[in-house]
N, C-alpha and C positions, 0 to 999 in steps of 0.2 A: 225929649224922645219923643219921635213922629205916630201919630195912634197906625193903626194900622187900616182902620177903617175911618171915613170921615165923610156922613151928611150932612149937609145942609139943606134947608128949606125943603126938602124933600117930599112931593105931592105926586098920586100916582094916582089916575084916572081910570077909568077902563070904560067900554059900552057892555049894557048891560042886553038880554034877550030880547027886549021890549025897545030895545036904540038909546036907551037913556042914558047920562050920563052919570057913575056912581065913582066919587071918591072915598078912594081904599085906605088911601096915607092923605094925611093933611098937616104939611109944614114938620114934619120930623127934622130936628137937629140931634147929630149922637155922635160922641167918638166913643171908642172900642182901642184899648191899650193892648201893644204885645204880651201876651201873656196872661190879657186875662180871660175869667171864667164869667161870662153874662148869660145868665137866664133870663128870655123875654114872657111875660106869662099877659094873658087875654082870654077873656070868652071868646066863643066861636064869631067873627066877624068884627073881632077889635082891629086888623089889618097886622097882626103876629107873623101867619106865613108870605104875607105878603111882601113883608119889610126883608123875610129874611132872604128870598128871592133875588131882591136885590144886590145883596152883596155876594154874589158874584154873577151878576147881569146877565141873571136868566128872565128877569123884570127889567126897565127902563125909568128912567123920572124923565115926568109930564114936565115938573117942575123942578128946580134946585140940582143938585148935586149929588150924587155918590163917589167917593175915589178909594180904591183900596190900594192899598201900601204905594199910593200916590198916582195909581192910574186914575183917569175918571172912567166911567162903564161907557160913557156914553161916547167915546171915541173907541169905534170900530176896531182899529190896531191893536187895541188893547182887550180885548174879550178873551182870546187863547189865554194870555200872562196873567187874569184875572181868574180864570177859570181855574186855573194850573197851581195858582197862590191860594185861592179859597175855598175848599172842596166841600159837596154838599155832599147830606143822607138825608135822605128823605123820611117817609109813615112806611111805606110797606117795601120791607125788605126784599120782595119777589122782586121786585119793580125796578130792581137796581143790577139784577144779575144778568148777566153776557155771556158767561161762560162754562163749561159740562164741567169744569176741577176749577177747586177753590184758586189752586197759584194763579190760574189763567186767566181767570175773573181781577185776580188782583194787579196782573199783571197789564192787563188791555190800556188802561190810561195811558199810562210809562212809555210804550208799547209804541203806540200811536204817535206819538208826539218826537218817536226818533230815540228813545235812551237806546245807549248799545248794549248786546246782547248778556256782558256780563256784569256791567253796571247792573241792567235791568234784574236779573237774577238778584243780584244782593238786593236791591231796591226791595224786593214782593218777602226774600226772606228775612228783612229787618222788619216790614211793616207787618207782616203775619206773627212774629215772636212779638212789638211791640201791644199787639190786643192781645195775646195768647191764644192762637190760632194755630202756631208752627205744624202741630201732631196733626191736622185738617190739611193742609196741601196739597193732597192731591184727594179730597173727598170730594164726592160731586154736592155741590150749594146746595138744591134741592132735599136732599137729605139731614141738613144738618135743622136744628132747633130755630127760631125768630132771633131770638138774641145771637144765634151763633154766626146768622147771616150777617144783622147788622155790624157783625165786627170785621168782618168780611170784606161790608162796604167802605167803613171805617179806614181798613187796610189800604184801601183803592187809592183815597185819599191820601195817604201819606207816600206811598209809594209813586205816585203823582210828584210831589215834593210840597205841597202844600200845606203853607206856615198857620194856616186858620184854616178850622172846620165849623163850618156854620150846619147843626145835626137839626129836622123840621120836625118836631113831634118824634123823637125817632123810637118813642117806647110806644107808644100810642096802641098800637095792634099786639103788644107780647103780655104775657104773663107777667107774674111775680116776678119770678126767677129770669127772665130775661130780661127788663126792666133792672134788676138790681145790677146785672151783666155788665150793659149799656154804659149803664152813671159809672161804673167802678171803672170800666176803660176809660173812658171822658177824661175822670179827675187824675187816672193815671198819666195818661198825654199831656193833661195840663201842669200836673206837679212834676211831673221826671222830662219833661222833653220841651215846656214851657211853650206849646203848642194853643196856638189863641183860639176859645170857641165861646162858641155863641149858640145857645142851647133853647129851643122853641119849647117851649111845656106846656101841659094844664095839668101834671101833678105837682102841687105847691111843695111836697117833700123831695121830689127834685130839684126846683127850683132852691130851696135852702140852702144844698151844698156847691152855689156861684158865689164869687166875691164881690158879683153886682145883680140887682133884681131891677127889670125894668117891667112895668106895668103898664100896657097899652087897652086900648079903649077909643072906639071910634075913630079907628085911626091917626089917635096923636098919643101921645107920652104923656101919661097922667101923671105918673110920678116913679121916681126911681131910688134906689139907695142898696143899704148892705141888707142882706135877708133879714135880720133885726128890724130895720127901720122900717121894711116896708110891710113883712107883715106882723109886727105890731098896732098895725092901721087897719084894723078887722072892719070897721064898719066903712071904711072907703071902699075896700075890698068888697065887698060885699053888695055896695050900691054899682058896682060895675060887673057883677055877677060873677067872682071869684069868693072862695071857700077861704079864710084862711085857716093856719094847721090847730090840728083839732085843739090842742092845748093853750097857743095863741087866745084860741076863740074861745076857750072853758075860762083862762084867765081873766080875759077882757068880761066877761060874764058875772065872775063873783067880785070882781071891784065893782062893776056896777050896782051890784049888791049888799055893799060895803065891807068886804072880804080885803084888809088892805095885803096887797100883792105887789111886789116890784115891777115897775114898768120891763119892757123889752122881751118877755118870756115865751119863747116860740118853739119850745123840745118838750116830751113829755119830761123829759130826767129834768128839765130847768122845773118846772111845773110841781113835780113831784120834792122837788131840794125846797121850792120857795112853800109850797102849802105845808108841809113837815116842819120847817122854821115856824112858821105861822100860829101852829093848833099845839105844839109843843111843847113852847116856850113860856 
């Protein structure tokens, strides 16, 4: 099986306000396979959002290569196909609204690449249904909640035909209800439609839902693995300015104090079960 995204030796350098070169990404090697749900975490300045923008050629490598569905992002002839195949959803939902009616907003992308009218209508309907927003098709986007706006943005990528969706901190500006809506929608699309998901987040509880978690720091991939593998490394996460889930941290501290608990505890339920087994034995 060929990777959806293949990155080799990616380096990204930009010039800051003082005219000094800054290395935002430094030697990234990464493969993302079809149907994967990959979460990317890291402190501010770690390079995770810069990486996200390379995945659909909004940024181009200073060195190395990024291939999306086999297409090199450095080849200008590939840009429209890459951006059609790999949709982006950004942090601020209001910045992604381009029309006065929800269904017109979702139709904007495919309409601009010449999708025929009848197919366009079907694409919009299918996309809105997939994110549970079909009942809002005639609503004004500005009257929707933040979570609903983000679901409309996701629908826009689906209508465009995206097989991979990159979400750059999509819940950062949402309340808990909105965060829950978005994560539920993304998981549904990944599991039921096998959409490949790259999910940039600073919420560790969201990253726990992924198949694989990539931890970034100083423009590099520090380590990666399953959520259980990653979030069990409490001390390493803290050194990178990240908080492990509370259950993982609590279990870590209890082990340090001499309480015998199994490794790999990352959820409240697992911690409760382990503690019950320890103190009720």
